[in-house]
C-alpha positions in Angstrom: -19.1 -68.1 163.1 -16.3 -69.2 160.6 -17.1 -73.2 160.3 -19.3 -72.8 157.4 -16.2 -71.8 155.2 -13.7 -74.3 157.2 -16.6 -77.4 156.2 -16.8 -76.0 153.2 -13.4 -76.4 152.5 -13.3 -79.7 153.5 -15.8 -80.9 151.6 -14.9 -79.8 148.4 -11.9 -81.0 148.2 -10.9 -85.1 147.9 -9.3 -86.6 150.6 -9.4 -83.6 153.1 -9.5 -84.8 156.7 -9.7 -81.4 158.4 -9.7 -77.3 158.5 -8.6 -74.6 161.0 -8.8 -70.9 161.6 -5.8 -70.2 163.9 -3.7 -67.5 165.3 0.0 -67.3 165.0 -0.7 -67.5 168.9 -1.5 -71.2 168.6 -5.2 -70.2 169.8 -7.8 -71.8 167.5 -10.8 -69.4 166.1 -12.4 -72.2 164.8 -12.0 -75.5 163.2 -13.7 -78.3 161.4 -13.1 -81.9 160.8 -14.6 -84.3 158.6 -17.2 -86.7 161.0 -16.9 -90.1 158.7 -12.8 -90.4 159.3 -12.0 -94.0 160.9 -9.2 -92.9 163.2 -9.9 -89.6 165.9 -7.5 -86.6 163.9 -7.0 -83.6 166.1 -6.9 -80.5 164.2 -6.1 -78.4 166.8 -2.8 -79.8 168.3 -1.7 -80.3 164.4 -2.0 -76.1 164.3 -0.8 -75.1 167.4 2.6 -77.2 167.3 2.8 -75.7 163.7 1.8 -72.2 164.1 5.4 -71.5 165.7 7.3 -72.7 162.5 5.0 -70.6 160.6 5.6 -67.9 163.1 9.3 -68.9 162.4 8.7 -68.9 158.5 7.2 -65.5 158.3 10.4 -63.9 160.7 12.8 -65.5 158.0 11.2 -64.2 154.8 11.1 -60.8 156.1 14.5 -60.9 157.4 15.5 -62.1 153.9 13.3 -59.2 152.1 11.5 -61.2 150.2 8.1 -60.3 151.2 5.2 -61.8 153.4 4.9 -65.7 153.3 2.0 -66.6 151.7 1.4 -70.0 151.5 2.9 -73.0 153.0 2.6 -77.0 152.6 3.9 -79.7 153.9 4.2 -83.3 153.1 4.8 -86.3 155.2 3.7 -90.0 154.6 0.8 -89.9 156.0 -0.6 -86.1 155.7 -0.6 -83.2 153.9 -1.0 -79.7 155.6 -1.7 -76.8 153.1 -1.4 -73.7 155.0 -2.6 -70.1 154.0 -1.4 -67.0 155.8 -4.2 -64.6 156.3 -2.5 -61.3 158.0 0.1 -61.5 160.6 -2.3 -62.4 163.3 -4.3 -65.4 161.4 -3.6 -68.5 159.1 -5.9 -71.2 157.5 -4.9 -74.5 157.0 -6.1 -77.6 155.1 -5.1 -81.2 156.3 -5.3 -83.9 153.4 -4.6 -87.9 153.2 -1.7 -88.4 151.1 -3.9 -89.0 148.3 -5.8 -86.1 148.7 -6.2 -82.9 146.0 -3.4 -81.2 146.6 -4.1 -78.5 143.9 -7.8 -78.3 144.5 -6.7 -77.6 148.3 -5.2 -74.7 147.2 -7.8 -73.6 145.0 -10.4 -73.4 147.8 -8.4 -72.6 150.2 -7.1 -69.4 148.1 -11.2 -68.6 147.3 -11.9 -69.0 150.9 -9.6 -66.5 152.1 -11.5 -63.5 150.8 -14.4 -64.5 152.6 -12.9 -65.4 156.2 -11.3 -62.3 156.2 -14.3 -60.3 155.7 -16.0 -61.6 158.9 -12.8 -61.3 160.7 -12.8 -57.7 159.9 
C-alpha cells in the first residue's frame, strides 16, 4: 500500500538504498530496498533500533517546549539517514550511501509526506 511512495523516494534520490515507514513503537508498516545493491541492507533493523532514539528526541523537544521534531538526519561513515516525522505515531526514513544526494532526499521526503499521511487516514 505504501510501497509505491517508498519506492518512488528511493528511485528519485541518487545514492539512496532504502525507505521505510514505521511506527514509533518499532513496528514496520512498509519498506522498500533498492534491488540492485551490492550488499544486503536491512532497513527494518535500522528503523527498529532508531525508533527508540526518535522517541527520545521527540520527548526532549517537547520538554524544552521547542515544538514538534519535524526532521532528523544522522550521518555515519558509511550511511546517511534522513527521518521525517509524520505524526506522533509514525515516521518515514530514507537511507543513503555517504555520497547520496542529501538535499534531494530532504526535498523528496517533504513532498511524499502529504501523500503518505492521506493513506494513513
